[in-house]
Every structure is written in C-alpha cells, then in structure tokens.
C-alpha positions in Angstrom: 119.0 116.4 80.7 117.8 115.1 84.1 114.6 113.8 84.2 112.9 112.7 87.9 109.2 111.5 87.5 107.4 110.5 90.9 104.5 108.3 91.8 102.8 107.2 94.8 101.1 110.3 96.5 97.3 110.3 97.6 95.0 110.7 100.3 95.5 109.0 103.7 94.3 108.9 107.0 96.8 110.5 110.3 98.5 107.0 111.2 98.6 105.5 107.9 101.2 104.6 105.5 102.1 105.8 101.8 105.2 105.0 99.7 106.5 107.4 97.1 108.6 106.4 93.9 111.3 108.1 92.0 111.7 107.3 88.2 115.2 108.2 86.8 117.8 107.5 84.4 120.8 105.0 85.0 123.1 108.4 84.9 121.1 109.9 87.8 121.5 106.5 90.1 125.2 106.0 88.9 126.7 109.5 89.7 124.0 111.6 91.9 122.9 112.1 95.2 119.0 111.5 95.4 116.5 112.9 97.8 112.7 114.0 98.7 111.9 117.3 99.5 108.6 118.7 100.1 106.6 122.2 100.1 103.4 122.3 102.4 100.9 125.1 101.7 102.1 128.6 103.0 105.7 127.2 103.9 109.1 126.8 102.4 110.4 123.8 100.6 112.1 121.6 103.3 114.7 118.2 102.7 112.9 115.3 104.0 115.8 113.0 103.3 118.6 112.0 100.9 120.5 109.1 99.7 123.9 109.3 98.4 125.4 106.9 96.1 127.0 105.0 98.4 123.8 104.7 100.2 124.4 107.1 103.3 121.2 108.7 104.7 120.3 111.4 106.4 116.8 112.8 107.3 115.0 115.7 108.6 114.0 115.3 112.1 110.4 115.4 112.3 110.2 112.3 110.2 113.5 110.1 111.6 111.8 107.0 112.6 108.9 107.3 110.5 110.1 107.6 106.9 112.9 105.7 105.0 114.6 106.2 101.8 115.2 103.0 99.9 117.7 103.4 97.0 118.9 100.4 94.5 121.3 101.5 91.9 121.3 98.3 90.5 117.3 98.4 89.9 117.5 102.3 89.7 114.8 102.7 92.1 114.4 105.1 94.6 111.5 105.5 97.0 110.3 107.1 100.2 108.6 104.8 102.7 106.3 106.8 104.8 104.7 105.5 108.2 102.8 107.0 111.3 101.5 109.6 108.9 100.6 112.9 110.4 98.5 115.9 109.1 101.5 118.3 109.4 103.1 115.7 106.6 100.5 117.2 103.9 102.8 118.6 101.3 103.6 118.5 97.8 106.9 115.9 97.6 109.0 116.3 95.2 112.2 113.9 94.1 115.5 115.4 93.7 118.8 114.9 92.4 122.8 116.2 92.0 124.8 118.2 94.2 125.6 117.7 97.9 122.4 118.6 98.9 120.4 116.4 96.2 118.6 120.1 95.1 120.6 120.6 91.6 117.4 119.0 89.6 113.9 118.4 90.8 110.6 116.4 89.8 107.3 118.1 89.0 105.7 116.8 92.4 103.3 114.6 93.9 100.7 115.5 96.3 100.3 114.1 99.9 97.6 114.5 101.7 96.9 113.0 105.3 93.5 114.0 106.6 90.6 112.1 108.3 
C-alpha cells in the first residue's frame, strides 16, 4: 500500500512563498513518478508539477517560473517550493505518485490559501 502524507500548507499573502513537503516510503522514491496536483473550490483537479525517478520535471503553465518541485531519492524527500503566490493558487494540494502522470496514488491533501 502506498501512503503519501503532505505537510506545510497554510495561509500566505499574495506575493509570498510557501513550501509543501511529502513523506513517502523508499519504494515510492525508488520506482514511482511523483507529483503535486491541486483542486480549487468549484474546479477540477489539475496537475501542478511532476518529477520522474530520474528527476525529469514538468510544470503546469501557470506555475512555471514560480513553483519548483524538488525530489531527492536518497534523502526520500519531495517538496514543492511555491513563490510569488497568487490568489488563484488557493487550493487543496495533493502529493501524488505512480503512473506516467503520477496520478495513481494520492495523499489526503493540504490546504493552501493565498489571501490578504
């Protein structure tokens, strides 16, 4: 069973920064593509960023240049560094893993609210 646990969400002002972290087992880091998805109120879930086992990364267009996915397979850490946050970044953020699009397994999510 794959367990993914997010941490680091919270309230931040527009223009601010936040870092999300994901805890997972060694098996996840050794074999699975990992990523971050988000779901804003009234909207569908969308992919934010993914990182393969070999650390090839892709980003959703609206977060390019502002967000960075960092994956360290040896330290078993995966995080999403978010900068220049906008109100439209407000959403529940999910750590994910597995499959080509890293959407096979999901964590419970962590709330990120961008508001003044």
